[in-house]
C-alpha positions in Angstrom: 0.1 -0.1 0.0 3.0 2.4 0.9 4.4 2.0 -2.6 1.1 2.8 -4.4 1.1 6.1 -2.3 4.7 6.6 -3.4 3.8 6.0 -7.1 0.7 8.0 -7.0 2.6 11.0 -5.3 5.4 10.8 -8.1 2.4 10.8 -10.6 1.0 13.8 -9.3 4.3 15.7 -9.1 4.8 14.5 -12.4 1.5 16.2 -13.7 2.2 19.5 -11.8 5.6 20.1 -13.1 4.5 19.1 -16.8 1.7 21.6 -16.5 4.0 24.2 -15.0 6.4 23.7 -17.9 3.6 24.0 -20.5 2.4 27.3 -18.9 6.0 28.4 -19.0 6.4 27.7 -22.6 3.3 29.7 -23.5 4.7 32.6 -21.6 8.1 32.3 -23.5 6.3 31.7 -26.8 4.4 35.3 -26.2 7.7 37.1 -25.6 9.9 35.7 -28.3 9.8 34.7 -32.1 8.4 31.3 -32.8 11.8 30.3 -34.4 13.6 31.1 -31.2 11.1 29.2 -29.2 11.3 26.1 -31.3 15.3 26.2 -31.4 15.4 26.5 -27.4 12.8 23.6 -27.3 14.7 21.3 -29.8 17.9 22.0 -27.6 16.3 21.1 -24.4 16.4 17.4 -24.9 20.1 17.1 -25.6 20.9 19.4 -22.7 18.7 17.3 -20.3 20.4 14.3 -21.5 24.0 16.0 -20.6 22.7 17.0 -17.3 21.2 13.7 -16.5 24.3 11.8 -17.3 26.5 14.4 -15.3 23.9 14.1 -12.2 23.6 10.1 -12.2 26.9 9.3 -13.6 25.6 6.8 -16.5 28.0 5.8 -19.1 27.7 7.8 -22.3 28.4 5.7 -25.4 29.7 6.8 -28.6 25.9 6.4 -30.0 24.5 8.5 -27.2 27.2 11.2 -27.7 26.6 11.1 -31.7 22.9 11.7 -31.1 23.5 14.6 -28.7 25.9 16.2 -31.0 23.7 15.6 -34.1 20.6 17.1 -32.4 22.6 20.0 -31.2 24.3 20.7 -34.5 21.1 20.3 -36.3 19.3 22.8 -34.2 22.3 25.4 -34.5 22.1 25.0 -38.3 18.3 25.3 -38.5 18.8 28.7 -36.4 21.7 30.1 -38.6 19.7 29.4 -41.7 16.5 30.9 -39.9 18.7 34.1 -38.9 20.0 34.6 -42.4 16.7 34.2 -44.1 15.6 37.0 -41.6 18.2 39.2 -42.6 17.7 38.7 -46.5 14.0 39.5 -45.9 14.8 42.7 -44.1 
């Protein structure tokens, strides 16, 4: 019974924090350009992976590192293209 209470507590905390994340995301979207929001959101996953590995000390395989690098570089390349397109449109 105590395990069920712990699982329900974690589920509740997960729901509340996800709701807060979504609300904050809308606030940020209202203050920055959609492209900026998209780039930041895309970088969120690899950054969280790196912090997770640093926090918990999990082994980072070559495939994991390649995935993080690919996701980060792809996001940065996309941002650079969008910035250049925006400057050429002015």
